[in-house]
PyMOL commands that place a pseudoatom at each C-alpha (Angstrom):
pseudoatom trace, name=CA, resn=VAL, resi=1, chain=A, elem=C, hetatm=0, pos=[109.226, 155.502, 61.228]
pseudoatom trace, name=CA, resn=GLY, resi=2, chain=A, elem=C, hetatm=0, pos=[108.586, 153.559, 58.024]
pseudoatom trace, name=CA, resn=SER, resi=3, chain=A, elem=C, hetatm=0, pos=[107.742, 150.328, 56.387]
pseudoatom trace, name=CA, resn=SER, resi=4, chain=A, elem=C, hetatm=0, pos=[109.036, 147.787, 53.875]
pseudoatom trace, name=CA, resn=VAL, resi=5, chain=A, elem=C, hetatm=0, pos=[107.743, 144.704, 52.052]
pseudoatom trace, name=CA, resn=GLU, resi=6, chain=A, elem=C, hetatm=0, pos=[109.312, 141.207, 51.953]
pseudoatom trace, name=CA, resn=VAL, resi=7, chain=A, elem=C, hetatm=0, pos=[108.346, 139.067, 48.950]
pseudoatom trace, name=CA, resn=VAL, resi=8, chain=A, elem=C, hetatm=0, pos=[107.721, 135.595, 50.355]
pseudoatom trace, name=CA, resn=SER, resi=9, chain=A, elem=C, hetatm=0, pos=[106.682, 133.993, 47.112]
pseudoatom trace, name=CA, resn=PRO, resi=10, chain=A, elem=C, hetatm=0, pos=[106.886, 135.849, 43.723]
pseudoatom trace, name=CA, resn=CYS, resi=11, chain=A, elem=C, hetatm=0, pos=[104.346, 135.329, 40.948]
pseudoatom trace, name=CA, resn=ASP, resi=12, chain=A, elem=C, hetatm=0, pos=[104.947, 132.530, 38.531]
pseudoatom trace, name=CA, resn=GLY, resi=13, chain=A, elem=C, hetatm=0, pos=[104.606, 134.780, 35.456]
pseudoatom trace, name=CA, resn=ASN, resi=14, chain=A, elem=C, hetatm=0, pos=[101.621, 132.704, 34.200]
pseudoatom trace, name=CA, resn=GLY, resi=15, chain=A, elem=C, hetatm=0, pos=[98.970, 134.191, 36.410]
pseudoatom trace, name=CA, resn=LYS, resi=16, chain=A, elem=C, hetatm=0, pos=[98.461, 130.875, 38.205]
pseudoatom trace, name=CA, resn=SER, resi=17, chain=A, elem=C, hetatm=0, pos=[99.983, 131.731, 41.585]
pseudoatom trace, name=CA, resn=SER, resi=18, chain=A, elem=C, hetatm=0, pos=[99.752, 135.057, 43.339]
pseudoatom trace, name=CA, resn=VAL, resi=19, chain=A, elem=C, hetatm=0, pos=[102.462, 137.051, 45.026]
pseudoatom trace, name=CA, resn=LYS, resi=20, chain=A, elem=C, hetatm=0, pos=[102.745, 136.513, 48.780]
pseudoatom trace, name=CA, resn=VAL, resi=21, chain=A, elem=C, hetatm=0, pos=[104.257, 139.303, 50.780]
pseudoatom trace, name=CA, resn=ASN, resi=22, chain=A, elem=C, hetatm=0, pos=[104.949, 140.257, 54.422]
pseudoatom trace, name=CA, resn=TYR, resi=23, chain=A, elem=C, hetatm=0, pos=[104.463, 143.916, 55.356]
pseudoatom trace, name=CA, resn=VAL, resi=24, chain=A, elem=C, hetatm=0, pos=[107.062, 145.140, 57.822]
pseudoatom trace, name=CA, resn=TYR, resi=25, chain=A, elem=C, hetatm=0, pos=[106.434, 148.239, 59.892]
pseudoatom trace, name=CA, resn=TYR, resi=26, chain=A, elem=C, hetatm=0, pos=[109.050, 150.081, 62.060]
pseudoatom trace, name=CA, resn=PHE, resi=27, chain=A, elem=C, hetatm=0, pos=[108.085, 152.125, 65.066]
pseudoatom trace, name=CA, resn=ARG, resi=28, chain=A, elem=C, hetatm=0, pos=[110.181, 154.179, 67.440]
pseudoatom trace, name=CA, resn=ASP, resi=29, chain=A, elem=C, hetatm=0, pos=[109.853, 155.653, 70.860]
pseudoatom trace, name=CA, resn=LYS, resi=30, chain=A, elem=C, hetatm=0, pos=[112.522, 157.407, 73.003]
pseudoatom trace, name=CA, resn=ASN, resi=31, chain=A, elem=C, hetatm=0, pos=[113.809, 154.067, 74.277]
pseudoatom trace, name=CA, resn=ALA, resi=32, chain=A, elem=C, hetatm=0, pos=[113.846, 151.691, 71.277]
pseudoatom trace, name=CA, resn=LEU, resi=33, chain=A, elem=C, hetatm=0, pos=[113.153, 150.836, 67.626]
pseudoatom trace, name=CA, resn=TYR, resi=34, chain=A, elem=C, hetatm=0, pos=[110.484, 148.168, 67.080]
pseudoatom trace, name=CA, resn=LEU, resi=35, chain=A, elem=C, hetatm=0, pos=[109.476, 145.962, 64.177]
pseudoatom trace, name=CA, resn=TYR, resi=36, chain=A, elem=C, hetatm=0, pos=[106.071, 144.519, 63.376]
pseudoatom trace, name=CA, resn=LYS, resi=37, chain=A, elem=C, hetatm=0, pos=[105.729, 141.966, 60.572]
pseudoatom trace, name=CA, resn=SER, resi=38, chain=A, elem=C, hetatm=0, pos=[102.313, 141.040, 59.210]
pseudoatom trace, name=CA, resn=GLY, resi=39, chain=A, elem=C, hetatm=0, pos=[100.923, 137.970, 61.024]
pseudoatom trace, name=CA, resn=GLN, resi=40, chain=A, elem=C, hetatm=0, pos=[103.371, 138.374, 63.921]
pseudoatom trace, name=CA, resn=GLU, resi=41, chain=A, elem=C, hetatm=0, pos=[102.059, 138.726, 67.507]
pseudoatom trace, name=CA, resn=GLY, resi=42, chain=A, elem=C, hetatm=0, pos=[103.245, 141.930, 68.990]
pseudoatom trace, name=CA, resn=LEU, resi=43, chain=A, elem=C, hetatm=0, pos=[106.235, 144.186, 68.363]
pseudoatom trace, name=CA, resn=LYS, resi=44, chain=A, elem=C, hetatm=0, pos=[109.777, 142.955, 68.260]
pseudoatom trace, name=CA, resn=LYS, resi=45, chain=A, elem=C, hetatm=0, pos=[112.370, 145.236, 69.894]
pseudoatom trace, name=CA, resn=LEU, resi=46, chain=A, elem=C, hetatm=0, pos=[115.471, 145.724, 67.664]
pseudoatom trace, name=CA, resn=ASN, resi=47, chain=A, elem=C, hetatm=0, pos=[118.917, 145.915, 69.171]
pseudoatom trace, name=CA, resn=ILE, resi=48, chain=A, elem=C, hetatm=0, pos=[119.613, 149.567, 68.328]
pseudoatom trace, name=CA, resn=VAL, resi=49, chain=A, elem=C, hetatm=0, pos=[121.976, 151.736, 70.390]
pseudoatom trace, name=CA, resn=ASN, resi=50, chain=A, elem=C, hetatm=0, pos=[120.342, 155.099, 69.662]
pseudoatom trace, name=CA, resn=PRO, resi=51, chain=A, elem=C, hetatm=0, pos=[116.732, 154.879, 68.274]
pseudoatom trace, name=CA, resn=LYS, resi=52, chain=A, elem=C, hetatm=0, pos=[116.521, 158.668, 67.920]
pseudoatom trace, name=CA, resn=GLU, resi=53, chain=A, elem=C, hetatm=0, pos=[118.913, 158.426, 64.956]
pseudoatom trace, name=CA, resn=TYR, resi=54, chain=A, elem=C, hetatm=0, pos=[116.272, 156.611, 62.917]
pseudoatom trace, name=CA, resn=THR, resi=55, chain=A, elem=C, hetatm=0, pos=[113.949, 158.986, 61.088]
pseudoatom trace, name=CA, resn=GLU, resi=56, chain=A, elem=C, hetatm=0, pos=[111.463, 158.775, 58.246]
pseudoatom trace, name=CA, resn=GLU, resi=57, chain=A, elem=C, hetatm=0, pos=[114.115, 160.250, 55.971]
pseudoatom trace, name=CA, resn=ASN, resi=58, chain=A, elem=C, hetatm=0, pos=[117.004, 157.844, 56.712]
pseudoatom trace, name=CA, resn=PHE, resi=59, chain=A, elem=C, hetatm=0, pos=[115.544, 154.626, 58.137]
pseudoatom trace, name=CA, resn=LEU, resi=60, chain=A, elem=C, hetatm=0, pos=[115.760, 152.567, 54.938]
pseudoatom trace, name=CA, resn=GLU, resi=61, chain=A, elem=C, hetatm=0, pos=[119.483, 153.324, 54.591]
pseudoatom trace, name=CA, resn=LYS, resi=62, chain=A, elem=C, hetatm=0, pos=[120.108, 152.683, 58.279]
pseudoatom trace, name=CA, resn=ILE, resi=63, chain=A, elem=C, hetatm=0, pos=[118.126, 149.403, 58.335]
pseudoatom trace, name=CA, resn=PHE, resi=64, chain=A, elem=C, hetatm=0, pos=[119.173, 147.897, 54.964]
pseudoatom trace, name=CA, resn=GLY, resi=65, chain=A, elem=C, hetatm=0, pos=[122.422, 149.804, 54.145]
pseudoatom trace, name=CA, resn=LYS, resi=66, chain=A, elem=C, hetatm=0, pos=[123.377, 152.477, 51.627]
pseudoatom trace, name=CA, resn=ASN, resi=67, chain=A, elem=C, hetatm=0, pos=[123.762, 150.025, 48.743]
pseudoatom trace, name=CA, resn=PHE, resi=68, chain=A, elem=C, hetatm=0, pos=[120.102, 148.845, 49.180]
pseudoatom trace, name=CA, resn=ILE, resi=69, chain=A, elem=C, hetatm=0, pos=[118.699, 152.293, 48.164]
pseudoatom trace, name=CA, resn=VAL, resi=70, chain=A, elem=C, hetatm=0, pos=[117.980, 152.595, 44.498]
pseudoatom trace, name=CA, resn=GLU, resi=71, chain=A, elem=C, hetatm=0, pos=[117.459, 156.138, 43.214]
pseudoatom trace, name=CA, resn=LYS, resi=72, chain=A, elem=C, hetatm=0, pos=[115.065, 156.737, 40.308]
for i in range(1, 72): cmd.bond("trace and resi %d" % i, "trace and resi %d" % (i + 1))
show_as sticks, trace
zoom trace
C-alpha cells in the first residue's frame, strides 16, 4: 500500500554522525493491513476494521491523520 520513514537519530549538523532511519512498509490483503519495519522479524498485523479502505492514494492520511500531510 505504501511506506514511510522514521528518523531514529538525526544528523548532528557537523557531518560527524550519520542519520539513522527505519523504513516502514505497509501491505494489505483482503483480511488485514500489515506493517513491516526494517530490522523487524516478520509482518505485524494492524488492528484495522476494514483494510480495503486503505489505498495507495489515502494510506498516509489514514495512518497518520489529515494534519500530518503537508502539501507542496
